RODO-2510 file (C-alpha; in nm, 4 decimals, decimal comma):
residues 482
     n   res          X          Y          Z
     1     x     6,7069    -9,7487    -2,3507
     2     x     6,4862    -9,9078    -2,6690
     3     x     6,1737    -9,7924    -2,4831
     4     x     6,3160    -9,4814    -2,4123
     5     x     6,4001    -9,4188    -2,8043
     6     x     6,0820    -9,5402    -2,9260
     7     x     5,9000    -9,2700    -2,6654
     8     x     6,1181    -8,9963    -2,8228
     9     x     6,0541    -9,1060    -3,1734
    10     x     5,6858    -9,1110    -3,0671
    11     x     5,7232    -8,7289    -2,9039
    12     x     5,8854    -8,6224    -3,2394
    13     x     5,5565    -8,6957    -3,4355
    14     x     5,3419    -8,5466    -3,1504
    15     x     5,5629    -8,2078    -3,1976
    16     x     5,5564    -8,2436    -3,5636
    17     x     5,2073    -8,2427    -3,6385
    18     x     5,1581    -7,9469    -3,4485
    19     x     5,4641    -7,7551    -3,5734
    20     x     5,4898    -7,8342    -3,9327
    21     x     5,1907    -7,7616    -4,0624
    22     x     5,1538    -7,4176    -3,7879
    23     x     5,5583    -7,3762    -3,9441
    24     x     5,4017    -7,3522    -4,2966
    25     x     5,1206    -7,1524    -4,1911
    26     x     5,3735    -6,8337    -4,0572
    27     x     5,6048    -6,8551    -4,3537
    28     x     5,3585    -6,8246    -4,6166
    29     x     5,1837    -6,5436    -4,4206
    30     x     5,4903    -6,3256    -4,3804
    31     x     5,5718    -6,3996    -4,7143
    32     x     5,2841    -6,1496    -4,8258
    33     x     5,4864    -5,8885    -4,6819
    34     x     5,8478    -6,0508    -4,7687
    35     x     5,7388    -6,1164    -5,1426
    36     x     5,6312    -5,6642    -5,1744
    37     x     5,9672    -5,5966    -5,0539
    38     x     6,1686    -5,7826    -5,2689
    39     x     5,9910    -5,7058    -5,5991
    40     x     5,9866    -5,3172    -5,4355
    41     x     6,3270    -5,3825    -5,4293
    42     x     6,3610    -5,4218    -5,8468
    43     x     6,2459    -5,0635    -5,8368
    44     x     6,5494    -4,9332    -5,7475
    45     x     6,8331    -4,8904    -5,4543
    46     x     6,6658    -4,5567    -5,3172
    47     x     6,2724    -4,7653    -5,3283
    48     x     6,4183    -5,0580    -5,1062
    49     x     6,6136    -4,8340    -4,8137
    50     x     6,2380    -4,6793    -4,7893
    51     x     6,0464    -4,9590    -4,7827
    52     x     6,3121    -5,1518    -4,5586
    53     x     6,3034    -4,8776    -4,3129
    54     x     5,9201    -4,8402    -4,3280
    55     x     5,8678    -5,2139    -4,2517
    56     x     6,0921    -5,2138    -3,9830
    57     x     5,8731    -4,9044    -3,8250
    58     x     5,5821    -5,0613    -3,9413
    59     x     5,7012    -5,3872    -3,7565
    60     x     5,7762    -5,2033    -3,3909
    61     x     5,4683    -5,0053    -3,4186
    62     x     5,2131    -5,2213    -3,5170
    63     x     5,2326    -5,5516    -3,6261
    64     x     5,4557    -5,6871    -3,2904
    65     x     5,2761    -5,5208    -3,1002
    66     x     4,9151    -5,6604    -3,2385
    67     x     5,1364    -5,9909    -3,2517
    68     x     5,1831    -6,0772    -2,9232
    69     x     4,8872    -5,9069    -2,7246
    70     x     4,6773    -6,1558    -2,8924
    71     x     4,9779    -6,3854    -2,8587
    72     x     4,9224    -6,3057    -2,4750
    73     x     4,5886    -6,3835    -2,4475
    74     x     4,5011    -6,6101    -2,6423
    75     x     4,8020    -6,8612    -2,4619
    76     x     4,6038    -6,7723    -2,1750
    77     x     4,3218    -6,9457    -2,3372
    78     x     4,4691    -7,2487    -2,4510
    79     x     4,6148    -7,3511    -2,1417
    80     x     4,3041    -7,3417    -1,9739
    81     x     4,1522    -7,5348    -2,2168
    82     x     4,4469    -7,8048    -2,2238
    83     x     4,3540    -7,8880    -1,8565
    84     x     3,9981    -7,9299    -1,9161
    85     x     4,0838    -8,1545    -2,2077
    86     x     4,3216    -8,3375    -1,9911
    87     x     4,1434    -8,3309    -1,6440
    88     x     3,8101    -8,4564    -1,8320
    89     x     4,0188    -8,8408    -1,7444
    90     x     3,9726    -8,7711    -1,4178
    91     x     3,6265    -8,6038    -1,2810
    92     x     3,2880    -8,4387    -1,3873
    93     x     3,4363    -8,1251    -1,2463
    94     x     3,6939    -8,1348    -1,4878
    95     x     3,4660    -8,2430    -1,7679
    96     x     3,2687    -7,9405    -1,6698
    97     x     3,5721    -7,6672    -1,6843
    98     x     3,6713    -7,8133    -1,9984
    99     x     3,3265    -7,7614    -2,1835
   100     x     3,3232    -7,3915    -1,9942
   101     x     3,6421    -7,3694    -2,1571
   102     x     3,5765    -7,3796    -2,4956
   103     x     3,2791    -7,1452    -2,4440
   104     x     3,4977    -6,9114    -2,3505
   105     x     3,7588    -6,9631    -2,6070
   106     x     3,4710    -6,7657    -2,8306
   107     x     3,4121    -6,4621    -2,5743
   108     x     3,8069    -6,4184    -2,5124
   109     x     3,8561    -6,4480    -2,8671
   110     x     3,5986    -6,1934    -2,9930
   111     x     3,6907    -5,9498    -2,7032
   112     x     3,9700    -5,9556    -2,8213
   113     x     3,8815    -5,8839    -3,1810
   114     x     3,7303    -5,5496    -3,0623
   115     x     4,0047    -5,4060    -2,8482
   116     x     4,2811    -5,5116    -3,1470
   117     x     4,0712    -5,2709    -3,3769
   118     x     4,0388    -4,9676    -3,1655
   119     x     4,4291    -5,0658    -3,1013
   120     x     4,4877    -5,0225    -3,4520
   121     x     4,3732    -4,6340    -3,5055
   122     x     4,6217    -4,5041    -3,3062
   123     x     4,8912    -4,6916    -3,4939
   124     x     4,7395    -4,5790    -3,8243
   125     x     4,7630    -4,2155    -3,7088
   126     x     5,1187    -4,2956    -3,6372
   127     x     5,2084    -4,3989    -3,9601
   128     x     5,0888    -4,1318    -4,1296
   129     x     5,3054    -3,9128    -3,9662
   130     x     5,6609    -4,2011    -4,0060
   131     x     5,8364    -3,9316    -4,2653
   132     x     5,8901    -3,6413    -3,9803
   133     x     6,0108    -3,9162    -3,7349
   134     x     6,2090    -4,0947    -3,9085
   135     x     6,3437    -3,7479    -4,0670
   136     x     6,3772    -3,6641    -3,6400
   137     x     6,5410    -3,9515    -3,5903
   138     x     6,8497    -3,8711    -3,8275
   139     x     6,7233    -4,0572    -4,1175
   140     x     6,8231    -3,9337    -4,4778
   141     x     6,5072    -3,7152    -4,5965
   142     x     6,4947    -3,9230    -4,9245
   143     x     6,4336    -4,2167    -4,8212
   144     x     6,2142    -4,1216    -4,5205
   145     x     5,9818    -4,0282    -4,7799
   146     x     6,0041    -4,3853    -4,9798
   147     x     5,8917    -4,4956    -4,6366
   148     x     5,5777    -4,2909    -4,5603
   149     x     5,4356    -4,3822    -4,9173
   150     x     5,4614    -4,7589    -4,7978
   151     x     5,3346    -4,7280    -4,4535
   152     x     5,0397    -4,4910    -4,5381
   153     x     4,9061    -4,8004    -4,7820
   154     x     5,0016    -4,9793    -4,5590
   155     x     4,7334    -4,8766    -4,2577
   156     x     4,4326    -5,0863    -4,4234
   157     x     4,6632    -5,3661    -4,3753
   158     x     4,6335    -5,3365    -4,0118
   159     x     4,2536    -5,4408    -3,9491
   160     x     4,2761    -5,7976    -4,1539
   161     x     4,6252    -5,8530    -3,9975
   162     x     4,4541    -5,8343    -3,6182
   163     x     4,1782    -6,0161    -3,7151
   164     x     4,3661    -6,3385    -3,8973
   165     x     4,6186    -6,3467    -3,6155
   166     x     4,3164    -6,3940    -3,3739
   167     x     4,1556    -6,6748    -3,6011
   168     x     4,5016    -6,8283    -3,6613
   169     x     4,5740    -6,8994    -3,2750
   170     x     4,1562    -6,9628    -3,2500
   171     x     4,1589    -7,2801    -3,4818
   172     x     4,5574    -7,3682    -3,3705
   173     x     4,4392    -7,3965    -2,9996
   174     x     4,1873    -7,6778    -3,1522
   175     x     4,4242    -7,8340    -3,3899
   176     x     4,2267    -7,7076    -3,6880
   177     x     4,5461    -7,6647    -3,8515
   178     x     4,4580    -7,7853    -4,2011
   179     x     4,2215    -7,5348    -4,3279
   180     x     4,5286    -7,2543    -4,2473
   181     x     4,7767    -7,4109    -4,4433
   182     x     4,5974    -7,4507    -4,7180
   183     x     4,3878    -7,1014    -4,7391
   184     x     4,7599    -6,9580    -4,6494
   185     x     4,8888    -7,1440    -4,9672
   186     x     4,6588    -7,0324    -5,1395
   187     x     4,6001    -6,6779    -5,0967
   188     x     5,0106    -6,6524    -5,1293
   189     x     4,9834    -6,8243    -5,4864
   190     x     4,7354    -6,5357    -5,5575
   191     x     4,9207    -6,1962    -5,3881
   192     x     5,2590    -6,3127    -5,6152
   193     x     5,1271    -6,2473    -5,9728
   194     x     4,8545    -5,9629    -5,7923
   195     x     5,1656    -5,7533    -5,6505
   196     x     5,3293    -5,8083    -5,9337
   197     x     5,0545    -5,6764    -6,1487
   198     x     5,0087    -5,3447    -5,8947
   199     x     5,3694    -5,2632    -5,8819
   200     x     5,4663    -5,2997    -6,2663
   201     x     5,1773    -5,3730    -6,4462
   202     x     4,9735    -5,0615    -6,3334
   203     x     5,2667    -4,8701    -6,2371
   204     x     5,1589    -4,8316    -5,8618
   205     x     5,5127    -4,8895    -5,7572
   206     x     5,5667    -4,8586    -5,3761
   207     x     5,1823    -4,7980    -5,2549
   208     x     5,0977    -5,1203    -5,5469
   209     x     5,2912    -5,3757    -5,3081
   210     x     5,1159    -5,2307    -4,9990
   211     x     4,7645    -5,2779    -5,1042
   212     x     4,8919    -5,5847    -5,2387
   213     x     4,9513    -5,6863    -4,8402
   214     x     4,6351    -5,5229    -4,7586
   215     x     4,4228    -5,7700    -5,0192
   216     x     4,5551    -6,0929    -4,9226
   217     x     4,5445    -6,0503    -4,5660
   218     x     4,1508    -5,9796    -4,6599
   219     x     4,1116    -6,2399    -4,8511
   220     x     4,2746    -6,5272    -4,6280
   221     x     4,0317    -6,3645    -4,2892
   222     x     3,7125    -6,4077    -4,5564
   223     x     3,8505    -6,7704    -4,6093
   224     x     3,8497    -6,8884    -4,2733
   225     x     3,5704    -6,6776    -4,1623
   226     x     3,3545    -6,8501    -4,4381
   227     x     3,5457    -7,1706    -4,2917
   228     x     3,4133    -7,0990    -3,9271
   229     x     3,0504    -6,9955    -3,9719
   230     x     3,0221    -7,3444    -4,1877
   231     x     3,2497    -7,5754    -4,0144
   232     x     3,0872    -7,7879    -3,7191
   233     x     3,3910    -7,8350    -3,5600
   234     x     3,4098    -7,4895    -3,4229
   235     x     3,0290    -7,4675    -3,3173
   236     x     3,1280    -7,5277    -2,9320
   237     x     3,4021    -7,2385    -2,9386
   238     x     3,1688    -6,9584    -3,0539
   239     x     3,0507    -6,6861    -2,8204
   240     x     2,6950    -6,7466    -2,7264
   241     x     2,6702    -6,3851    -2,4798
   242     x     2,7630    -6,0708    -2,6610
   243     x     2,7647    -5,9339    -2,2665
   244     x     2,9769    -6,1739    -2,1942
   245     x     3,2393    -6,0169    -2,4688
   246     x     3,2245    -5,6896    -2,3868
   247     x     3,3066    -5,7935    -2,0344
   248     x     3,6133    -5,9653    -2,1061
   249     x     3,7471    -5,7064    -2,3035
   250     x     3,8647    -5,5770    -1,9574
   251     x     4,0614    -5,9081    -1,8680
   252     x     4,2159    -5,9051    -2,1916
   253     x     4,3883    -5,5777    -2,1810
   254     x     4,4885    -5,6848    -1,8548
   255     x     4,6511    -6,0135    -1,9394
   256     x     4,7881    -5,8634    -2,3535
   257     x     4,9460    -5,5097    -2,2617
   258     x     5,1778    -5,6401    -2,0509
   259     x     5,3446    -5,8926    -2,2329
   260     x     5,2807    -5,7044    -2,5416
   261     x     5,5310    -5,4469    -2,4078
   262     x     5,8021    -5,7026    -2,2346
   263     x     5,7869    -5,9303    -2,5118
   264     x     5,8148    -5,6810    -2,8223
   265     x     6,1294    -5,5284    -2,6228
   266     x     6,2949    -5,8411    -2,7857
   267     x     6,1021    -5,7996    -3,1580
   268     x     6,2142    -5,3898    -3,0957
   269     x     6,5908    -5,4366    -3,0490
   270     x     6,6113    -5,5473    -3,4253
   271     x     6,4370    -5,2823    -3,5830
   272     x     6,6699    -5,1116    -3,3560
   273     x     6,9255    -5,2103    -3,5219
   274     x     6,7296    -5,1582    -3,9394
   275     x     6,6862    -4,7873    -3,8090
   276     x     7,0311    -4,7335    -3,7068
   277     x     7,1523    -4,8599    -4,0217
   278     x     7,0045    -4,5601    -4,2004
   279     x     7,3239    -4,3643    -3,9993
   280     x     7,5426    -4,5329    -4,1186
   281     x     7,8160    -4,3780    -4,3949
   282     x     7,6051    -4,5027    -4,7313
   283     x     7,2480    -4,4959    -4,5618
   284     x     7,0861    -4,6205    -4,9004
   285     x     7,2911    -4,9546    -4,9211
   286     x     7,3196    -5,0235    -4,5635
   287     x     6,9599    -4,9788    -4,4985
   288     x     6,8917    -5,2116    -4,8059
   289     x     7,0932    -5,4877    -4,6920
   290     x     7,0236    -5,4883    -4,3722
   291     x     6,6491    -5,4467    -4,4191
   292     x     6,7166    -5,7531    -4,6745
   293     x     6,9143    -5,9583    -4,3344
   294     x     6,6188    -5,8780    -4,1465
   295     x     6,3873    -5,9547    -4,4129
   296     x     6,5551    -6,2869    -4,3968
   297     x     6,6103    -6,3705    -4,0551
   298     x     6,2159    -6,3163    -3,9363
   299     x     6,1243    -6,4928    -4,2611
   300     x     6,3340    -6,7725    -4,1002
   301     x     6,2106    -6,6880    -3,7159
   302     x     5,8570    -6,8980    -3,8065
   303     x     5,9487    -7,2136    -3,8197
   304     x     6,1434    -7,2435    -3,4849
   305     x     5,8653    -7,0145    -3,3493
   306     x     5,6443    -7,2887    -3,4426
   307     x     5,8671    -7,5473    -3,3071
   308     x     5,8682    -7,3125    -2,9707
   309     x     5,4501    -7,3592    -2,9797
   310     x     5,4509    -7,7276    -2,9850
   311     x     5,7304    -7,7017    -2,7262
   312     x     5,4873    -7,4817    -2,4860
   313     x     5,1987    -7,6714    -2,5993
   314     x     5,3177    -8,0244    -2,5211
   315     x     5,5433    -7,9202    -2,1987
   316     x     5,2631    -7,7873    -2,0710
   317     x     5,0367    -8,0305    -2,1598
   318     x     5,2383    -8,2726    -1,9739
   319     x     5,3273    -8,0739    -1,6816
   320     x     4,9131    -8,0277    -1,6513
   321     x     4,9115    -8,3802    -1,6628
   322     x     5,1601    -8,4351    -1,3561
   323     x     5,4144    -8,6275    -1,5903
   324     x     5,7594    -8,4209    -1,5993
   325     x     5,9280    -8,6820    -1,7799
   326     x     5,7544    -8,6770    -2,0359
   327     x     5,7529    -8,3298    -2,0383
   328     x     6,1605    -8,3696    -2,0588
   329     x     6,1053    -8,5508    -2,3957
   330     x     5,8867    -8,2981    -2,5092
   331     x     6,1673    -8,0664    -2,4843
   332     x     6,4143    -8,3326    -2,6164
   333     x     6,1957    -8,3355    -2,9286
   334     x     6,1316    -7,9860    -3,0417
   335     x     6,5114    -7,9385    -2,9548
   336     x     6,6049    -8,3104    -3,2296
   337     x     6,3693    -8,0842    -3,4897
   338     x     6,4826    -7,7410    -3,4311
   339     x     6,8850    -7,8726    -3,5262
   340     x     6,7823    -8,0642    -3,7782
   341     x     6,6053    -7,7884    -3,8945
   342     x     6,8835    -7,4882    -3,8847
   343     x     7,1330    -7,7313    -4,0223
   344     x     6,9233    -7,7543    -4,3109
   345     x     6,8378    -7,3580    -4,2981
   346     x     7,1961    -7,2658    -4,2536
   347     x     7,3528    -7,5165    -4,5447
   348     x     7,0905    -7,3351    -4,7673
   349     x     7,1630    -6,9569    -4,7401
   350     x     7,5619    -7,0481    -4,7664
   351     x     7,5171    -7,2424    -5,0984
   352     x     7,2692    -6,9710    -5,2241
   353     x     7,4771    -6,6600    -5,0925
   354     x     7,6023    -6,5753    -5,4238
   355     x     7,2884    -6,5452    -5,5838
   356     x     7,0683    -6,4261    -5,2818
   357     x     7,0855    -6,0539    -5,3108
   358     x     6,9228    -6,0977    -5,6762
   359     x     6,5915    -6,1769    -5,5070
   360     x     6,5905    -5,8454    -5,3578
   361     x     6,7951    -5,6114    -5,6126
   362     x     7,0343    -5,6212    -5,9409
   363     x     7,2514    -5,3732    -5,8074
   364     x     7,5981    -5,5711    -5,7682
   365     x     7,7372    -5,3997    -5,5015
   366     x     7,3995    -5,5011    -5,2572
   367     x     7,4008    -5,8498    -5,4328
   368     x     7,7957    -5,8842    -5,2774
   369     x     7,7107    -5,6909    -4,9513
   370     x     7,4452    -5,9621    -4,8828
   371     x     7,6982    -6,2623    -4,9880
   372     x     7,9450    -6,1171    -4,7524
   373     x     7,6578    -6,0430    -4,5010
   374     x     7,5257    -6,4581    -4,5147
   375     x     7,7619    -6,6381    -4,2778
   376     x     7,6922    -6,3670    -3,9944
   377     x     7,2683    -6,4432    -4,1140
   378     x     7,3181    -6,8154    -4,0104
   379     x     7,5163    -6,7108    -3,7206
   380     x     7,1873    -6,5450    -3,6096
   381     x     6,8931    -6,7880    -3,7034
   382     x     7,1352    -7,0654    -3,4703
   383     x     7,0967    -6,8777    -3,1841
   384     x     6,7776    -6,7479    -3,2141
   385     x     6,6320    -7,1213    -3,3256
   386     x     6,7902    -7,2120    -2,9774
   387     x     6,6386    -6,8812    -2,8067
   388     x     6,2589    -6,9396    -2,9523
   389     x     6,2381    -7,3005    -2,8847
   390     x     6,3532    -7,2289    -2,5189
   391     x     6,0719    -6,9235    -2,4870
   392     x     5,8353    -7,1663    -2,5764
   393     x     5,9855    -7,3961    -2,2767
   394     x     5,9419    -7,1506    -2,0705
   395     x     5,5354    -7,0345    -2,1510
   396     x     5,5348    -7,4260    -2,1224
   397     x     5,6715    -7,4237    -1,8290
   398     x     5,5721    -7,1426    -1,6115
   399     x     5,8863    -6,9294    -1,5645
   400     x     5,8344    -6,6383    -1,8417
   401     x     5,8970    -6,3618    -1,6137
   402     x     6,2650    -6,5306    -1,6252
   403     x     6,2752    -6,5626    -2,0191
   404     x     6,1322    -6,2241    -1,9971
   405     x     6,3640    -6,0352    -1,8141
   406     x     6,6792    -6,2610    -1,9970
   407     x     6,5902    -6,1515    -2,3224
   408     x     6,5588    -5,7351    -2,1889
   409     x     6,9486    -5,7956    -2,0393
   410     x     7,0424    -6,0178    -2,3181
   411     x     6,9181    -5,7515    -2,5837
   412     x     6,9372    -5,4157    -2,4121
   413     x     7,2015    -5,4136    -2,1821
   414     x     7,4390    -5,6472    -2,4336
   415     x     7,3242    -5,6833    -2,7755
   416     x     7,2082    -5,3207    -2,8607
   417     x     7,5232    -5,1374    -2,6782
   418     x     7,7931    -5,4245    -2,8358
   419     x     7,6190    -5,3062    -3,2261
   420     x     7,6519    -4,9632    -3,1568
   421     x     8,0201    -4,9908    -3,0339
   422     x     8,1164    -5,2254    -3,3404
   423     x     7,8828    -5,0592    -3,5755
   424     x     7,9815    -4,6536    -3,5325
   425     x     8,3233    -4,6868    -3,3374
   426     x     8,4724    -4,9908    -3,4651
   427     x     8,3943    -4,8572    -3,8087
   428     x     8,2098    -5,2165    -3,8664
   429     x     7,9401    -5,0662    -4,0288
   430     x     7,6259    -5,3392    -4,0982
   431     x     7,8602    -5,6426    -3,9889
   432     x     7,9259    -5,4364    -3,6981
   433     x     7,5628    -5,3783    -3,6091
   434     x     7,4616    -5,7468    -3,6960
   435     x     7,7581    -5,9153    -3,5134
   436     x     7,6416    -5,7366    -3,1618
   437     x     7,2570    -5,8801    -3,2734
   438     x     7,4405    -6,2041    -3,2672
   439     x     7,6170    -6,1731    -2,8965
   440     x     7,2908    -6,0625    -2,7614
   441     x     7,1473    -6,3728    -2,9427
   442     x     7,4111    -6,6071    -2,8024
   443     x     7,4048    -6,4644    -2,4434
   444     x     7,0260    -6,4759    -2,4080
   445     x     7,0355    -6,8415    -2,5674
   446     x     7,2914    -6,9494    -2,3124
   447     x     7,1076    -6,8154    -2,0106
   448     x     6,8108    -6,9881    -2,1239
   449     x     6,9584    -7,3018    -2,1773
   450     x     7,1298    -7,2493    -1,8159
   451     x     6,8089    -7,2166    -1,6398
   452     x     6,6015    -7,4885    -1,8208
   453     x     6,8767    -7,7309    -1,7445
   454     x     6,8357    -7,6478    -1,3650
   455     x     6,4625    -7,6184    -1,4034
   456     x     6,2984    -7,8636    -1,1466
   457     x     6,0431    -8,0631    -1,3714
   458     x     5,8347    -8,2521    -1,0975
   459     x     5,8602    -7,9063    -0,8973
   460     x     5,6949    -7,7391    -1,1806
   461     x     5,4703    -8,0514    -1,2687
   462     x     5,3286    -8,0169    -0,8895
   463     x     5,2924    -7,6943    -0,9187
   464     x     5,0920    -7,7104    -1,2294
   465     x     4,8347    -7,9641    -1,0992
   466     x     4,7990    -7,7454    -0,7671
   467     x     4,7458    -7,4036    -0,9889
   468     x     4,5057    -7,5905    -1,2041
   469     x     4,2546    -7,7834    -0,9187
   470     x     4,2904    -7,4263    -0,7656
   471     x     4,1165    -7,2936    -1,1089
   472     x     3,8766    -7,5853    -1,1592
   473     x     3,7724    -7,5490    -0,7523
   474     x     3,6965    -7,1443    -0,8814
   475     x     3,5202    -7,2725    -1,1842
   476     x     3,3407    -7,5190    -0,9719
   477     x     3,1747    -7,2525    -0,7704
   478     x     3,0831    -7,0225    -1,0518
   479     x     2,8422    -7,3098    -1,2073
   480     x     2,6968    -7,3688    -0,8911
   481     x     2,6310    -6,9870    -0,8578
   482     x     2,4483    -6,9336    -1,1273
***
């Protein structure tokens, strides 16, 4: 028993080394947008409502699409790279395979960069007509006009954001986390006074908040690019052949587009609730409060998301090495970390619920509404933590297709329909919309838990080893023909 506890403690340390720095990186990057929305809230309720709607729309049509397109392909490369490292202990063939994957990591990253930049252009055109689209969807014209101000000036942010996401995953796949940690924290410290100056001091108001986000993402990219080209740690993973980069674009799109569509369905359900709030009575208040809740929920999401990354990395690594018991131990370790974190986060939110709304507005009615919504927010982050960690396990163990169907059914067959019924039919307004999301999250978490409990870990490890050995043989043949 003591031996088992020692193994668990060691696994907690390994998972923490991956998860905790990545949590700081991801939260710091998202805080750039959250801080800007917070400052806009102090301009007035109309400005906050417009910016909140714009934030929902731009996340649905831009940021979430880019994030998951890039996530899929870099996860694909990371898993292959981990196999190369593990099999290096067994055969010279595995060592060659691992060395080749280091090279391909750079090739895939550059090809993803070209593809994502091309995707940014049609997204930019869509953002230019956000006001007409929102009015067509039944949103308040005044809120729609304010939303356009934010989204149009946010267009320059798309391009550095796409590159930053790629660099983040490129570095994390090599466990080069601390350069990202220091750059993200530094940029966040610079962003706050720059945003304040543009919004209030120079009088740019909503456009100033959007410009500050673009400036900060660009600065972060510049810092990390300088590191990439000056660091010896990245020399072996840079793409050496430009021809390989262009040839890899087709493969990138083949993996990225289906994943982006499937996974973004989960994010879109959250943003759909934000858009639905604009159809409620007293749309400015409802939209403002729901946008605050969404901002806080997404801000917290990046913490369990980093635990999900740790779970995916550790589980896939152990399954690839043929260690199903170690994979289960990794699951227990990450779950323990997630449980401790969600207790702390919920306690902080509940204790600060009376003043939480003041971070976004000075309006007393809005502050009281946020206070009433805080317990609902705590329930959602509890369920979200469970599903995020188990989704990471799904990616690492190879049953992500099952997880994707669970996500689709939980949100679109249960969550959103319940949100519409509770919000509009039962007249619970914003509380009803958010309650529908909670029901969908609970359904998703329950189903993922059941699938995880009934997973045959030995079978998953066997499948992983067979798949990897097959890929190693194919790769070895590829080397022989060159």
